[in-house]
Every structure is written in C-alpha cells, then in structure tokens.
C-alpha positions as CSV (number, residue, x, y, z in Angstrom):
1,M,101.7,-25.6,9.0
2,K,103.0,-23.2,6.3
3,T,99.8,-23.7,4.2
4,T,97.6,-23.1,7.2
5,K,99.5,-19.9,8.0
6,I,99.1,-18.6,4.5
7,V,95.4,-19.4,4.4
8,Y,94.9,-17.8,7.8
9,W,96.7,-14.6,7.0
10,T,95.2,-14.3,3.5
11,T,91.6,-14.6,4.8
12,T,92.2,-12.5,7.9
13,I,93.8,-9.7,5.8
14,I,90.9,-9.8,3.3
15,V,88.3,-9.5,6.1
16,A,90.3,-6.7,7.8
17,L,90.7,-4.8,4.6
18,M,87.0,-5.1,3.8
19,M,86.0,-3.9,7.2
20,T,88.5,-1.0,7.1
21,Y,87.1,0.1,3.7
22,S,83.6,-0.4,5.1
23,T,84.5,2.0,8.0
24,Y,85.8,4.6,5.5
25,A,82.7,4.3,3.4
26,Y,80.3,4.5,6.3
27,L,82.0,7.7,7.5
28,T,82.6,9.5,4.2
29,K,80.2,8.3,1.5
30,A,76.7,9.7,1.1
31,T,75.6,6.5,-0.4
32,A,76.4,4.6,2.8
33,E,74.2,7.1,4.8
34,Q,71.4,6.6,2.3
35,G,71.8,2.8,2.5
36,F,71.4,2.9,6.3
37,Q,68.3,5.0,5.9
38,H,66.9,2.6,3.3
39,L,67.4,-0.3,5.8
40,G,65.6,1.7,8.5
41,Y,68.6,2.3,10.8
42,P,69.2,5.6,12.6
43,G,72.2,7.7,11.5
44,Y,74.2,7.2,14.7
45,F,74.2,3.4,14.1
46,R,76.3,3.9,11.0
47,V,79.0,5.6,13.0
48,E,78.8,3.0,15.8
49,L,79.1,0.2,13.3
50,A,82.0,1.9,11.6
51,M,83.9,2.2,14.9
52,A,83.1,-1.4,15.8
53,K,84.3,-2.7,12.4
54,L,87.6,-0.7,12.6
55,T,88.2,-2.0,16.2
56,G,87.4,-5.6,15.1
57,A,89.7,-5.4,12.1
58,I,92.5,-4.2,14.3
59,L,91.9,-7.0,16.8
60,L,91.9,-9.6,14.1
61,L,95.3,-8.5,12.9
62,A,96.8,-7.8,16.4
63,P,99.1,-10.4,17.9
64,I,96.7,-11.2,20.8
65,A,95.2,-14.5,21.8
66,G,92.3,-15.5,23.8
67,R,88.9,-14.1,24.4
68,I,89.4,-10.7,22.9
69,K,90.1,-12.1,19.4
70,E,87.2,-14.5,19.9
71,W,84.9,-11.6,20.6
72,A,86.1,-9.9,17.4
73,Y,85.2,-13.0,15.4
74,A,81.8,-13.2,17.2
75,G,81.1,-9.6,16.5
76,F,81.8,-9.9,12.8
77,F,79.7,-13.1,12.7
78,F,76.7,-11.3,14.1
79,T,77.3,-8.3,11.9
80,F,77.3,-10.4,8.7
81,I,74.3,-12.4,9.7
82,S,72.5,-9.2,10.6
83,A,73.4,-7.5,7.3
84,F,72.0,-10.5,5.4
85,I,68.8,-10.3,7.4
86,A,68.5,-6.6,7.0
87,H,69.0,-6.7,3.2
88,T,66.6,-9.6,2.8
89,A,63.9,-7.9,4.9
90,S,64.2,-4.7,2.9
91,G,63.9,-6.6,-0.4
92,D,67.3,-5.7,-1.7
93,P,68.6,-7.6,-4.8
94,L,70.4,-10.9,-4.3
95,V,73.9,-9.5,-4.6
96,Y,73.3,-7.3,-1.6
97,R,72.2,-10.3,0.4
98,L,75.0,-12.5,-0.7
99,N,77.9,-10.1,0.0
100,P,77.7,-10.5,3.8
101,I,77.4,-14.3,3.4
102,I,80.5,-14.4,1.2
103,I,82.5,-12.3,3.7
104,L,81.1,-14.5,6.5
105,A,82.5,-17.6,4.7
106,I,85.9,-15.9,4.4
107,L,85.7,-15.0,8.1
108,M,84.9,-18.6,9.0
109,V,88.0,-19.9,7.1
110,S,90.1,-17.3,9.0
111,Y,88.6,-18.5,12.3
112,F,89.1,-22.2,11.8
113,T,92.6,-21.8,10.5
114,Y,93.4,-19.5,13.5
115,H,92.5,-22.4,15.8
116,R,94.2,-24.9,13.6
117,L,97.4,-22.8,13.8
118,H,97.3,-22.7,17.5
119,K,96.8,-26.4,17.8
120,E,99.8,-27.0,15.4
121,E,101.9,-24.6,17.4
122,E,101.0,-26.3,20.7
123,K,101.8,-29.7,19.2
124,A,105.2,-28.4,17.9
125,F,106.0,-26.9,21.3
126,V,105.2,-30.1,23.1
127,Q,107.4,-32.1,20.7
128,H,110.3,-29.8,21.3
129,A,110.0,-29.7,25.0
C-alpha cells in the first residue's frame, strides 16, 4: 500500500503542477496566446481552459472522493487527447504532439493508483472490522 500511495501522490502532484504552470502560462505569456491563435482557437478559449485546468488540478489534490474527482480525471483525459489532435492537425513538430500523450500517461498512472488505493483501503477496513 505504501508504494501505491507514493506512486499515486507523485504522479498526481506532477499532473497538478503541470496544469498549474499551464494556467499561469496561458494567462501571462504572449507565446501561449500566439500558440492558441496558431491552433485556430479564439482568445477566450485560452482563458476558459486555464480556469478549467486550475480547477482540475485543485480537485485532483483535494481530499474528495467520488464523481467530482472522476470528472476531473475525465476532463484532463479529453484535454490531453484534444491537445494531441490539435497539434497533429496543425502540423506541429513531434515534440508538441507527444507532450500531451506523456502527460496523459502520467495521469493514467495517477488514476489507476487512485482506484487501487481505495480498493486497498476498503480491504484493510473490512479486515479490521
């Protein structure tokens, strides 16, 4: 259980930090604004996505269970797949296409270890009851 907890928190913190930095960059860096224009997105979408990423990062780290956390994972899943598609469709270099896939892989490890932790905790609770 200790290893699962370490893997869960490590991957979850990595995703949350990356999304928090992404929020900061989307709202303050001119290069982010240019990137959204390059991909063909309107300016307001950059701000919406920044707020969604910050909210999702907070929800991943918050001690909540159930559907809200599941929605945060789902939102990030669709965000990373969409980023991969957008960068591929715009002809960006491979590194721009792979970044969201790498983050998605880290997110998936977080997701699966989150569920494994809860199963292990339930099992431990039943054994002690």
